[in-house]
C-alpha positions as CSV (number, residue, x, y, z in Angstrom):
1,M,69.1,-33.5,89.6
2,T,71.8,-31.9,87.6
3,M,72.5,-35.2,85.8
4,I,68.9,-35.6,84.8
5,K,68.6,-32.1,83.5
6,R,71.8,-32.4,81.5
7,S,70.5,-35.7,80.0
8,N,67.3,-34.1,79.0
9,L,69.1,-31.1,77.5
10,I,71.3,-33.5,75.4
11,R,68.3,-35.5,74.2
12,N,66.3,-32.4,73.3
13,S,69.3,-30.9,71.4
14,L,69.8,-34.1,69.5
15,Q,66.1,-34.6,68.6
16,P,66.1,-32.5,65.4
17,I,69.2,-34.4,64.2
18,I,67.6,-37.8,64.9
19,I,64.5,-36.7,63.0
20,E,66.5,-35.5,60.1
21,V,68.5,-38.7,59.9
22,N,65.4,-40.8,60.1
23,T,63.6,-38.9,57.3
24,I,66.6,-38.8,55.0
25,T,67.2,-42.5,55.6
26,L,63.6,-43.4,54.9
27,N,63.5,-41.2,51.8
28,I,66.6,-42.8,50.5
29,L,65.3,-46.3,51.2
30,G,62.0,-45.4,49.5
31,N,63.9,-44.2,46.4
32,L,65.9,-47.5,46.3
33,Y,62.8,-49.6,46.6
34,Q,61.1,-47.6,43.9
35,N,64.1,-48.1,41.6
36,I,64.0,-51.9,42.0
37,G,60.2,-52.0,41.5
38,N,59.2,-52.7,45.1
39,F,56.5,-50.0,45.1
40,D,54.7,-51.1,48.3
41,K,57.8,-50.8,50.4
42,A,58.8,-47.5,48.7
43,L,55.4,-46.0,49.5
44,N,55.6,-47.2,53.1
45,D,59.0,-45.6,53.6
46,Y,57.8,-42.3,52.0
47,N,54.8,-42.3,54.2
48,L,56.9,-42.9,57.3
49,A,59.3,-40.1,56.4
50,I,56.3,-37.7,56.0
51,Q,54.8,-38.9,59.2
52,I,58.0,-38.1,61.1
53,D,58.4,-34.7,59.4
54,P,55.3,-33.5,57.7
55,K,57.2,-30.7,56.0
56,Y,59.9,-32.8,54.4
57,V,59.6,-31.7,50.8
58,K,61.8,-34.4,49.2
59,A,59.6,-37.1,50.5
60,Y,56.5,-35.5,49.0
61,C,58.3,-35.1,45.7
62,N,59.5,-38.7,45.7
63,R,56.1,-40.1,46.7
64,G,54.6,-38.0,44.0
65,S,57.0,-39.5,41.5
66,L,55.9,-43.0,42.7
67,Y,52.2,-42.2,42.4
68,K,52.9,-40.8,38.9
69,H,54.7,-44.0,37.9
70,I,51.9,-46.3,39.1
71,G,49.2,-44.2,37.4
72,Q,47.8,-42.4,40.5
73,K,48.0,-39.0,38.9
74,E,45.7,-37.2,41.3
75,N,47.7,-38.4,44.3
76,A,50.8,-37.3,42.6
77,L,49.4,-33.8,42.0
78,N,48.3,-33.6,45.6
79,D,51.9,-34.3,46.7
80,Y,53.5,-31.8,44.4
81,N,51.0,-29.2,45.3
82,Y,51.8,-29.6,49.0
83,A,55.5,-29.6,48.3
84,I,55.1,-26.3,46.5
85,Y,53.0,-25.0,49.4
86,I,55.8,-25.8,51.8
87,D,58.6,-24.6,49.5
88,P,57.4,-22.2,46.7
89,Y,60.9,-21.9,45.4
90,N,61.4,-25.7,44.8
91,A,62.2,-26.1,41.1
92,I,62.0,-29.9,41.2
93,A,58.5,-29.8,42.5
94,Y,57.3,-27.5,39.7
95,F,59.1,-29.7,37.1
96,N,57.5,-32.8,38.5
97,R,54.0,-31.3,38.7
98,G,54.4,-30.0,35.2
99,S,55.2,-33.6,34.0
100,V,52.0,-34.8,35.5
101,Y,50.0,-32.0,33.9
102,D,51.6,-33.0,30.6
103,D,50.6,-36.7,31.1
104,I,46.9,-35.7,31.7
105,G,46.8,-33.4,28.7
106,E,46.8,-30.1,30.5
107,K,49.6,-28.6,28.4
108,D,49.1,-24.9,29.4
109,K,49.5,-25.7,33.1
110,A,52.5,-28.0,32.3
111,L,54.2,-25.2,30.4
112,I,53.6,-22.7,33.2
113,D,55.2,-25.1,35.7
114,Q,58.2,-25.8,33.4
115,N,58.7,-22.1,32.9
116,Q,58.6,-21.6,36.7
117,A,61.1,-24.4,37.2
118,I,63.5,-22.8,34.7
119,Q,63.1,-19.4,36.3
120,L,63.9,-20.8,39.7
121,D,66.9,-22.8,38.4
122,P,68.2,-21.6,35.0
123,K,70.6,-24.6,35.0
124,Y,68.0,-27.3,35.4
125,A,68.5,-29.5,32.4
126,Y,65.5,-31.7,33.1
127,A,63.2,-28.7,33.0
128,Y,64.5,-27.6,29.6
129,N,64.0,-31.1,28.3
130,G,60.5,-31.2,29.7
131,R,59.6,-27.9,28.2
132,G,61.2,-29.0,24.9
133,S,58.9,-32.1,24.9
134,L,55.9,-29.8,25.4
135,Y,56.9,-27.5,22.6
136,Q,57.4,-30.6,20.4
137,D,53.9,-31.9,21.2
138,I,52.3,-28.5,20.3
139,G,54.3,-28.2,17.1
140,E,56.7,-25.4,18.1
141,Y,59.8,-26.9,16.4
142,E,62.2,-24.1,17.0
143,N,61.4,-23.6,20.6
144,A,61.6,-27.4,21.2
145,L,65.0,-27.6,19.5
146,S,66.3,-24.6,21.5
147,D,65.3,-26.3,24.8
148,Y,66.8,-29.7,23.8
149,N,70.0,-27.9,22.8
150,Q,70.1,-26.1,26.1
151,A,69.5,-29.3,28.1
152,I,72.4,-31.0,26.3
153,K,74.6,-28.0,26.8
154,L,73.9,-28.1,30.5
155,D,74.4,-31.9,30.7
156,E,76.4,-33.5,27.9
157,K,75.5,-36.9,29.2
158,F,71.8,-36.4,29.2
159,A,70.7,-39.4,27.1
160,I,67.0,-38.6,27.3
161,A,67.5,-35.1,25.8
162,Y,69.5,-36.6,22.9
163,C,66.7,-39.1,22.2
164,N,64.1,-36.4,22.3
165,R,66.0,-34.2,20.0
166,G,66.5,-37.2,17.7
167,S,62.7,-37.6,17.7
168,L,62.3,-34.0,16.8
169,Y,64.8,-34.2,14.0
170,Q,63.0,-37.4,12.7
171,D,59.6,-35.7,12.8
172,N,61.2,-32.9,10.7
173,G,62.7,-35.3,8.2
174,E,66.2,-34.7,9.3
175,N,67.1,-38.4,9.5
176,D,70.9,-38.1,9.6
177,K,70.7,-35.8,12.6
178,A,68.1,-38.0,14.2
179,L,70.3,-41.1,13.8
180,N,73.3,-39.3,15.3
181,D,71.3,-38.4,18.3
182,Y,69.9,-41.9,18.8
183,N,73.4,-43.3,18.5
184,Q,74.6,-40.9,21.1
185,A,71.7,-41.7,23.5
186,I,72.4,-45.4,23.2
187,Q,76.2,-44.8,23.7
188,L,75.4,-42.9,26.9
189,D,72.8,-45.4,28.1
190,P,73.1,-48.9,26.4
191,K,69.9,-50.0,28.2
192,Y,67.8,-47.1,27.0
193,A,64.9,-49.0,25.3
194,I,63.2,-45.9,23.9
195,A,66.3,-44.9,22.0
196,Y,66.6,-48.3,20.4
197,Y,62.8,-48.3,19.5
198,N,63.0,-44.9,17.9
199,R,66.1,-45.8,16.0
200,G,64.4,-49.0,14.9
201,I,61.5,-46.9,13.5
202,L,64.0,-44.7,11.7
203,F,65.7,-47.7,10.1
204,Q,62.3,-49.1,9.2
205,D,61.3,-45.9,7.5
206,I,64.4,-45.6,5.4
207,G,64.3,-49.3,4.4
208,E,67.1,-50.6,6.5
209,F,65.0,-53.5,7.7
210,D,67.7,-55.8,9.1
211,Q,69.0,-53.0,11.4
212,A,65.4,-52.2,12.4
213,V,64.9,-55.8,13.4
214,N,68.1,-55.7,15.4
215,D,66.9,-52.6,17.3
216,Y,63.5,-54.1,18.0
217,N,65.3,-57.2,19.3
218,Q,67.3,-55.0,21.6
219,V,64.2,-53.4,23.0
220,I,62.6,-56.8,23.6
221,K,65.7,-58.0,25.3
222,I,65.5,-55.0,27.7
223,D,61.7,-55.2,28.0
224,P,60.2,-58.6,27.0
225,T,56.7,-57.1,27.4
226,S,57.1,-54.4,24.7
227,I,54.1,-55.0,22.6
228,N,54.9,-52.2,20.2
229,S,58.3,-53.6,19.5
230,Y,56.9,-57.1,18.6
231,I,54.3,-55.4,16.3
232,R,56.9,-53.3,14.5
233,K,59.4,-56.3,14.3
234,G,56.6,-58.4,12.9
235,V,55.7,-55.8,10.2
236,T,59.4,-55.4,9.4
237,L,59.9,-59.2,9.0
238,E,56.8,-59.3,6.8
239,N,58.4,-56.6,4.6
240,I,61.5,-58.9,4.1
241,K,59.3,-62.0,3.5
242,Q,60.3,-63.7,6.8
243,Y,56.7,-64.7,7.3
244,E,57.0,-67.4,9.9
245,Q,59.1,-65.2,12.2
246,A,56.6,-62.4,11.6
247,I,53.7,-64.6,12.7
248,H,55.7,-65.6,15.8
249,C,55.9,-61.9,16.7
250,F,52.2,-61.4,16.4
251,N,51.5,-64.6,18.4
252,K,53.7,-63.2,21.1
253,V,51.6,-60.0,21.1
254,I,48.4,-62.0,21.4
255,Q,49.9,-63.9,24.3
256,L,50.7,-60.6,26.0
257,D,47.4,-59.0,25.1
258,P,44.7,-61.4,23.8
259,N,42.5,-58.4,22.8
260,H,45.1,-56.8,20.5
261,I,43.2,-56.3,17.3
262,D,46.2,-55.3,15.1
263,A,48.1,-58.5,16.0
264,Y,45.2,-60.7,14.8
265,F,44.9,-58.5,11.6
266,Y,48.5,-58.7,10.7
267,K,48.7,-62.5,11.4
268,G,45.6,-63.1,9.3
269,F,46.9,-60.9,6.5
270,I,50.1,-62.9,6.3
271,S,48.3,-66.2,6.5
272,D,46.0,-65.2,3.7
273,F,48.9,-64.0,1.6
274,K,50.8,-67.2,2.1
275,Q,47.8,-69.3,1.2
276,Q,47.2,-67.3,-2.0
277,S,50.9,-67.6,-2.8
278,N,50.7,-71.4,-2.3
279,Y,53.2,-71.1,0.5
280,K,52.7,-73.7,3.2
281,I,53.0,-72.6,6.8
């Protein structure tokens, strides 16, 4: 009898530890699956973690991130709302919910959530970057710059913040500062496609067409389905009279999206120009 009671006592005392290990493991596995693009398995692991512990905030936040990534914004909001209900002092949940509000165009709600995330965690670099992006979208340049600066001050290796600040500088015509920030972002993360793309636009705008093409090529190498990069590369090649390569870019866009009107327009424009110039394709 004593042996049985002791065994039950040990099992009961270990049960919370077993549950915690299971939920943490499932949450980590879900995150790993999400990072490699296996969204079905990621969702399954998050669901299991929540089933085991319905108050495990990290699992709701991660599942919300997955829903956001695959375009299920309402499901993402539901998860973040519940995470905040469980833990009203969770800065990450407010930040993530704010990013969803931003995506669906509810800028006021997004700003409230980013403010709350910063109030809860004044050293949360991602929240400053998120709020900076909001300020940039609504034209508040100084506030955006201040937040990007703070994000970089808190995390000097924050490639996204450098890229966003570069975009802000570029919007304001400060091309040298923008170029420096894009270069820094790429140095910190050599596979950061958006930084190459933005730098390519900057080079294109200032007439450095060869460097622009190089950057668009780099984006395409990282993401072979980047339609915007093919379009911009094609236009840039047309500017330097490399017509056949430009048409190849627009054909690639049409292959990726047969309904892309701009690709047909640019391809037709170049073909007409070449015919008028007696240039044989």
